[in-house]
C-alpha positions as CSV (number, residue, x, y, z in Angstrom):
1,X,18.8,145.4,-143.6
2,X,20.5,148.5,-145.0
3,X,21.3,149.0,-148.7
4,X,24.9,147.9,-148.4
5,X,23.8,144.7,-146.5
6,X,21.3,144.0,-149.3
7,X,23.9,144.3,-152.0
8,X,26.1,141.8,-150.0
9,X,23.2,139.5,-149.6
10,X,22.3,139.7,-153.3
11,X,25.8,138.9,-154.4
12,X,25.8,135.9,-151.9
13,X,22.5,134.7,-153.3
14,X,23.8,135.0,-156.9
15,X,27.1,133.2,-155.9
16,X,25.1,130.4,-154.3
17,X,22.6,130.4,-157.2
18,X,19.6,130.9,-154.9
19,X,17.5,132.1,-157.8
20,X,14.2,132.2,-155.8
21,X,15.6,134.9,-153.6
22,X,17.0,137.3,-156.2
23,X,13.7,139.1,-157.2
24,X,13.1,140.0,-153.5
25,X,15.9,142.6,-153.6
26,X,14.3,144.5,-156.5
27,X,11.5,147.0,-156.8
28,X,8.6,145.7,-159.0
29,X,9.5,148.3,-161.7
30,X,13.3,147.9,-161.4
31,X,15.5,148.4,-164.5
32,X,18.8,146.5,-164.8
33,X,21.2,147.7,-167.5
34,X,24.2,145.7,-168.8
35,X,25.8,148.6,-170.5
36,X,28.6,146.7,-172.2
37,X,26.1,144.8,-174.3
38,X,23.3,147.4,-174.4
39,X,20.9,145.0,-172.7
40,X,18.0,146.1,-170.4
41,X,16.2,143.7,-168.1
42,X,13.4,143.7,-165.5
43,X,14.1,141.8,-162.3
44,X,12.7,138.5,-163.6
45,X,14.6,138.7,-166.9
46,X,17.8,139.5,-164.8
47,X,17.2,136.4,-162.8
48,X,16.7,134.3,-165.9
49,X,19.8,135.6,-167.6
50,X,21.9,134.8,-164.6
51,X,20.3,131.4,-163.9
52,X,20.8,130.3,-167.5
53,X,24.4,131.5,-167.8
54,X,26.4,128.3,-168.5
55,X,28.6,126.7,-165.9
56,X,29.4,127.4,-162.3
57,X,31.2,130.5,-161.0
58,X,32.5,132.0,-157.8
59,X,31.9,135.7,-156.9
60,X,34.1,137.6,-154.5
61,X,33.2,141.1,-153.4
62,X,36.3,143.3,-153.7
63,X,34.9,146.7,-152.9
64,X,31.7,148.4,-151.7
65,X,31.0,152.1,-151.5
66,X,27.8,153.7,-150.3
67,X,26.7,157.3,-151.1
68,X,23.1,158.0,-149.8
69,X,20.8,155.7,-151.8
70,X,23.6,154.5,-154.1
71,X,25.7,151.4,-153.5
72,X,28.7,150.7,-155.7
73,X,30.2,147.2,-155.8
74,X,33.2,145.7,-157.5
75,X,33.2,141.9,-157.7
76,X,35.4,139.4,-159.3
77,X,33.7,136.5,-161.0
78,X,35.6,133.3,-161.7
79,X,33.9,130.6,-163.7
80,X,34.4,127.1,-162.4
81,X,36.7,126.2,-165.3
82,X,39.3,128.7,-164.0
83,X,40.2,129.7,-167.5
84,X,38.8,133.2,-167.4
85,X,37.9,135.8,-164.8
86,X,35.8,138.9,-165.0
87,X,35.2,142.1,-162.9
88,X,31.9,143.8,-162.6
89,X,31.3,147.3,-161.4
90,X,27.7,147.7,-160.3
91,X,25.8,150.8,-159.4
92,X,22.7,150.0,-157.3
93,X,20.2,152.8,-156.8
94,X,17.7,152.1,-154.0
95,X,14.2,153.5,-153.5
96,X,12.2,152.5,-150.4
97,X,14.6,149.8,-149.5
98,X,14.5,148.1,-152.9
99,X,16.8,148.2,-155.9
100,X,15.1,150.6,-158.4
101,X,18.0,150.8,-160.9
102,X,21.1,148.7,-161.5
103,X,23.8,149.7,-164.0
104,X,26.5,147.0,-164.5
105,X,29.7,147.2,-166.4
106,X,31.6,144.0,-167.0
107,X,35.1,143.4,-168.2
108,X,37.2,140.4,-168.9
109,X,40.4,140.2,-166.9
110,X,43.6,139.8,-168.9
111,X,46.9,141.3,-169.8
112,X,47.1,145.0,-170.9
113,X,47.2,145.7,-174.6
114,X,50.7,145.9,-176.1
115,X,50.5,149.7,-176.7
116,X,50.3,150.2,-172.9
117,X,53.0,147.7,-172.2
118,X,55.3,149.6,-174.7
119,X,54.4,152.9,-173.2
120,X,57.5,154.1,-171.1
121,X,55.8,156.7,-169.0
122,X,52.5,154.9,-168.1
123,X,51.3,156.2,-164.8
124,X,48.6,153.7,-163.7
125,X,49.2,154.4,-160.1
126,X,48.3,158.1,-160.6
127,X,45.1,157.0,-162.5
128,X,44.1,154.9,-159.5
129,X,44.8,157.9,-157.2
130,X,42.6,160.0,-159.5
131,X,39.8,157.5,-159.2
132,X,40.1,157.7,-155.4
133,X,39.9,161.5,-155.6
134,X,36.9,161.3,-157.9
135,X,35.1,158.9,-155.5
136,X,35.8,161.2,-152.5
137,X,34.5,164.2,-154.6
138,X,31.3,162.3,-155.3
139,X,30.9,161.8,-151.6
140,X,31.5,165.5,-150.9
141,X,29.0,166.6,-153.5
142,X,26.4,164.2,-152.1
143,X,26.9,166.1,-148.9
144,X,26.5,169.3,-150.8
145,X,30.1,170.4,-150.3
146,X,32.2,171.9,-153.0
147,X,34.8,169.7,-154.8
148,X,37.1,170.6,-157.6
149,X,38.9,167.9,-159.5
150,X,42.2,168.7,-161.2
151,X,43.5,165.9,-163.4
152,X,46.7,164.7,-161.6
153,X,48.3,163.1,-164.7
154,X,49.1,164.3,-168.2
155,X,46.7,163.4,-171.0
156,X,47.5,160.0,-172.5
157,X,49.1,159.9,-175.9
158,X,47.8,157.3,-178.2
159,X,50.5,157.6,-180.9
């Protein structure tokens, strides 16, 4: 099973709460970081944290990107209550077919803050285009090809 397939299988096992399978994806010395809350886990602690999370949820993989030994996933997590939803962006680094390092960034879905709603010239579509350019640049650099990024939108004003 290649790295991308392992990430898909891992998310499926987490979605189905197959806790006995989760540790098999990780290297014995794997480190898992939940950067939003400054938490660091080993594989067993990661399994415990997910197993003990209250309630049921549904996970949908929205995007996968693979660059050499790195797999990036974006998933939507919807708790069974349907009241909230979250997105997680995860960076899986593999070594010898196992996850050696996992950095996850979680965010609660919701409405934009009022200051962005009020902003007349907000250019979110250009920001998304910029992120696509950045991802392509990362792919070029991993292939040892040059890539220059020019910011395609003006700096945001916060006032």
